[in-house]
N, C-alpha and C positions, 0 to 999 in steps of 0.2 A: 473345174469339175471333172469327174471321172467319166470315161466312155461307158456306155451301157448302163447309165444311171436312169432311174425312173424320174421323168420330168413332166412338166406341163407345157404343151405347145398351144398357143392361141393363133388361129388363122381366122381372118375376118375381112369384111368389106363394109364400107359405109353405105347405108341405104339411101337411095335417091340422091346420090352424090352429083349427078349431072346438073342438079339445080344449084350447085355451089360454084362460084367463080373460081378461077385459078388462085386468086389472092386468098379467098376463103379456105380453099383446100390447103394452101401453104400454111395458113395460120393454124388450122386444125392439126396438121402434122407437127408444127412447132410446139404447140401446147402439149401434145402427147409425148413427144420426145423429151421435153423439159420435165414432165411429170415422172417419167420412168428412169431418167438418166442416173439417178443416185440411189435407186432402190436396191437393197442388198439381195432381194429375192429374184432379181432379174439375172438370168444366166446368159442369155444372148439378147442384145438390145433390139428394140422395136425397129422394123424396117418396112417401108411401104414399097409396093410394086404395082404396076399398071394404074398408077394414080390414086385409086381409092381402096386398094387391097393392102393388107398388112399381115405381119407375122411377128410373134414374140415368144421367147422361151423363158419360163420361170420355174421356180421350185414347185413341185406338185402341190404342196400345201397352200400356196398362194395364187393358184390359177384362177379360182373363183373370184377372189378379191380383185385381181388384175382385170378380169373381164368387166366387173361392175364399175371399176374406176374408168375404164375406157368408155363405157356407156355414159357415165356421169359427165365426163369431160367433153365428149362429143356433143351431148345434149346441151350443155352449158354454152359452148362456144359456137355451135352451128345450128342447134335446133334439130339435129339428126340423131338417129340411133345407128348402131352397127349390127350386122349379123356376126356373131362370134362363135366359132366352134373350138372347143377345148378337147385336146387329145392327151390322155394320161398313159404313158408307156415308156418304153426304152428309147434312149437317144444313142444310136450306135455310131454315127459319124458326126463329129462336131467340127465345124469350121469356125475357128476363133473369130468372134466379132461379126459373123455373118450368118444369121439364122436362115436366110434363104438358100444357103448352100450346105446346110446341115441336113442329116437324114436320120431315119429310125422309125420305130413303131409309133411313137407319139405323133410324128409328123404325118404319117399315113392316116391314122385315126382322125386327126384334126381335119386334114384336107378332104377326105372322102365324105365326111359328115357335112361339111359346109356346102357341098354341091347340092344337097337335098333341102337345105334350109329355106331357100327362097320360095319354093312352091309350098312349103309348110307354114310360111309367114312366122318363122321363129326368130328370136333375137339371140338366145344363148342355149347351146346344147353341149353335152359332154359325152365323150366316148372313152371307155376304159378298156384296159387289157384284161380286166376281171369281169366275167359275165355275171358272177354271183351278186355283185353290188350295183351293177348297171341300172336295174329298175329303180332302186332307191334314189340314187343320185339324179337320174333322169327326171323323176317326179319332183325332186327338190328344186332342180333348175327350172322346171316348167312353172312351178309356183312362184319362184323368185322373179322370173321373167314377167309374170302377170303384174307384179308390183312395179317393176322397172318401167313398164309401158305406161304407167300412170304418173310417172315423174314429170315435173315441169322444169324448164331451164333454170329458173331461180332456185328451186330446190336442189337441182343438180350441182350448182355452184357451191352450195354448202356441203353436200354429201362428199364431193371430191376432196374436201379439206379434212374430213373426219379422220382418215388414217394417218394424216401428217400433222395433226394438231393435238395438243394435250387437253384443251378445254374448249367449251363453247365460247368463252370470252376471247380466246385466241383466234378462233374462227371469225368472230365478229370484227375483231381488229384487222385481220387480214383482208376481209371483204369490205370493210368500212360500212357495216350495217349494224343494226341494234342486236343486242343479245336476245331480245324477244323474237326478232325475225329469224335468228338462227334456230332457236328452240322450236318455233312453229314449223320451219322447213323440215327439221328432223322428225317431228311428230307426224306431220301430214304426209310425208313420203314413206311412212311405215318402215323407217330405218331399223326399228327394234326387231321387226320380223326378219329383215335382211341380216342383221347381226346374228340372230339365231340360226339362220341358214348357213352363214359362214362358219359358225362354231360346229354345226353338224357336219359340214363338208370336211373341215380339218380333222375332226375326230374319225370320220369314216375313212379318210385317206390313210390315216395312221393304222387303222385296222387292216386295210387292204394291203398296204405296203409297210409293214413294221420295220 
């Protein structure tokens, strides 16, 4: 990638991670690493620091999807959610392979916002370099977060497979559950609304950063 490119930086921490054993934390990290390792939209791979905090750099258009998948995988494997702050802006200093040693506007936006999220009891927020569209996407993220908070671990296992599967039948085969169970999980988790959110997000990002 080019320096000074507009990117998405996700900075987050696992909520109530002190209730997880070291073995559980290692398993959570392994599952997230495995999920993101072959994704073409990942610009700098996921890295954990201080045990339960993490950072990831992705293409700006896929930042919302990446955040949702982190929530789904975490919920499925640990029963926990994460606070995730997305910063959309320039990446001015890129350390190849190490997101924690990279710098830029997107990193600052992401990090500063995360500090406030605990007291606000928020799961997902976005900070843009464009003030014009900030209110629109902030509202969209808040609404999507309300849906995510209602997910159950069983639903999350299905949702995490949607972006990497072609059909519901394929998901059922991967998870060794019935097609009816897959269909029910998708419906009761309000995934259709999440898909609309993701479409609006990508369209809006293309308007802001053509």
